[in-house]
C-alpha positions as a Markdown table, in Angstrom:
| # | Residue | x | y | z |
|---|---|---|---|---|
| 1 | Met | 0.0 | 0.0 | 0.0 |
| 2 | Pro | 1.5 | 3.4 | -1.0 |
| 3 | Trp | 2.1 | 6.2 | 1.5 |
| 4 | Phe | 0.9 | 9.7 | 0.5 |
| 5 | Asn | 2.2 | 13.0 | 1.5 |
| 6 | Pro | -0.8 | 15.1 | 2.5 |
| 7 | Val | 0.8 | 18.4 | 1.7 |
| 8 | Ala | 1.8 | 17.3 | -1.8 |
| 9 | Leu | -1.8 | 16.1 | -2.3 |
| 10 | Met | -3.3 | 19.3 | -1.1 |
| 11 | Asn | -1.0 | 21.4 | -3.3 |
| 12 | Arg | -2.2 | 19.4 | -6.3 |
| 13 | Asn | -5.9 | 19.5 | -5.2 |
| 14 | Arg | -6.0 | 15.7 | -4.8 |
| 15 | Ser | -7.3 | 13.4 | -2.1 |
| 16 | Val | -7.2 | 9.8 | -1.1 |
| 17 | Phe | -10.3 | 8.1 | 0.5 |
| 18 | Gly | -11.0 | 4.5 | 1.5 |
| 19 | Val | -13.6 | 2.5 | 3.2 |
| 20 | Asn | -13.3 | -0.9 | 4.8 |
| 21 | Leu | -16.6 | -2.5 | 4.1 |
| 22 | Gly | -15.6 | -5.5 | 6.2 |
| 23 | His | -16.5 | -3.4 | 9.3 |
| 24 | Leu | -20.0 | -2.8 | 7.9 |
| 25 | Trp | -21.3 | -6.4 | 7.4 |
| 26 | His | -23.8 | -5.9 | 10.2 |
| 27 | Glu | -25.1 | -2.8 | 8.4 |
| 28 | Ala | -26.8 | -4.5 | 5.4 |
| 29 | Pro | -29.8 | -2.1 | 5.1 |
| 30 | Lys | -27.5 | 0.9 | 5.1 |
| 31 | Ile | -25.1 | -0.6 | 2.5 |
| 32 | Arg | -28.2 | -1.6 | 0.4 |
| 33 | Thr | -29.3 | 2.0 | 0.4 |
| 34 | Trp | -25.9 | 3.3 | -0.6 |
| 35 | Met | -25.6 | 0.6 | -3.4 |
| 36 | Asn | -29.0 | 1.5 | -4.7 |
| 37 | Ala | -28.0 | 5.1 | -4.9 |
| 38 | Leu | -24.9 | 4.1 | -6.9 |
| 39 | Val | -26.9 | 1.9 | -9.3 |
| 40 | Asp | -29.3 | 4.8 | -9.7 |
| 41 | Gly | -26.4 | 7.0 | -10.6 |
| 42 | Val | -25.1 | 4.6 | -13.2 |
| 43 | Asn | -28.5 | 4.3 | -14.7 |
| 44 | Ala | -28.9 | 8.2 | -14.7 |
| 45 | Gly | -25.4 | 8.7 | -16.1 |
| 46 | Trp | -23.8 | 10.7 | -13.3 |
| 47 | Val | -21.7 | 7.7 | -12.2 |
| 48 | Arg | -19.4 | 6.7 | -15.0 |
| 49 | Pro | -16.7 | 4.3 | -13.9 |
| 50 | His | -13.6 | 4.5 | -16.2 |
| 51 | Val | -12.8 | 1.1 | -17.6 |
| 52 | Asp | -9.1 | 0.9 | -18.3 |
| 53 | Arg | -8.9 | -2.6 | -19.8 |
| 54 | Thr | -11.0 | -5.7 | -20.2 |
| 55 | Phe | -9.7 | -9.3 | -20.1 |
| 56 | Pro | -11.5 | -12.6 | -21.0 |
| 57 | Leu | -12.2 | -14.7 | -17.9 |
| 58 | Ala | -9.6 | -17.2 | -19.2 |
| 59 | Gln | -7.0 | -14.5 | -18.7 |
| 60 | Ala | -7.9 | -13.7 | -15.1 |
| 61 | Gly | -4.2 | -14.3 | -14.1 |
| 62 | Glu | -3.0 | -11.7 | -16.6 |
| 63 | Ala | -5.7 | -9.3 | -15.4 |
| 64 | Gln | -4.5 | -9.7 | -11.8 |
| 65 | Ala | -0.8 | -9.2 | -12.9 |
| 66 | Tyr | -1.9 | -6.0 | -14.7 |
| 67 | Ile | -3.5 | -4.7 | -11.6 |
| 68 | Glu | -0.5 | -5.6 | -9.4 |
| 69 | Ser | 1.8 | -3.9 | -11.9 |
| 70 | Arg | 0.0 | -0.7 | -11.0 |
| 71 | Lys | -0.4 | 0.2 | -14.7 |
| 72 | Ser | -4.2 | 0.5 | -14.6 |
| 73 | Thr | -5.8 | 3.9 | -14.6 |
| 74 | Gly | -9.4 | 2.7 | -14.0 |
| 75 | Lys | -11.4 | -0.5 | -13.6 |
| 76 | Val | -10.1 | -3.8 | -14.9 |
| 77 | Val | -13.0 | -5.9 | -16.0 |
| 78 | Leu | -13.2 | -9.7 | -16.6 |
| 79 | Val | -15.6 | -10.6 | -19.5 |
| 80 | Ile | -17.5 | -13.8 | -19.2 |
């Protein structure tokens, strides 16, 4: 996991944010509400995830290596 310099991030108007959903397993109704809002956003067009690259399922190992190489600039998708 990389370390970030907060001053450098602020100078570039950047931020880093993370959530550990493992701590929220007991909050299923709350998570369902959040996920429904995200799905609504995708359907309405205001949530547009950037897909960097797709791989066929048979190349899942290559997809994982691509992610681990830190070359991806968006989502890496396995196609079934």
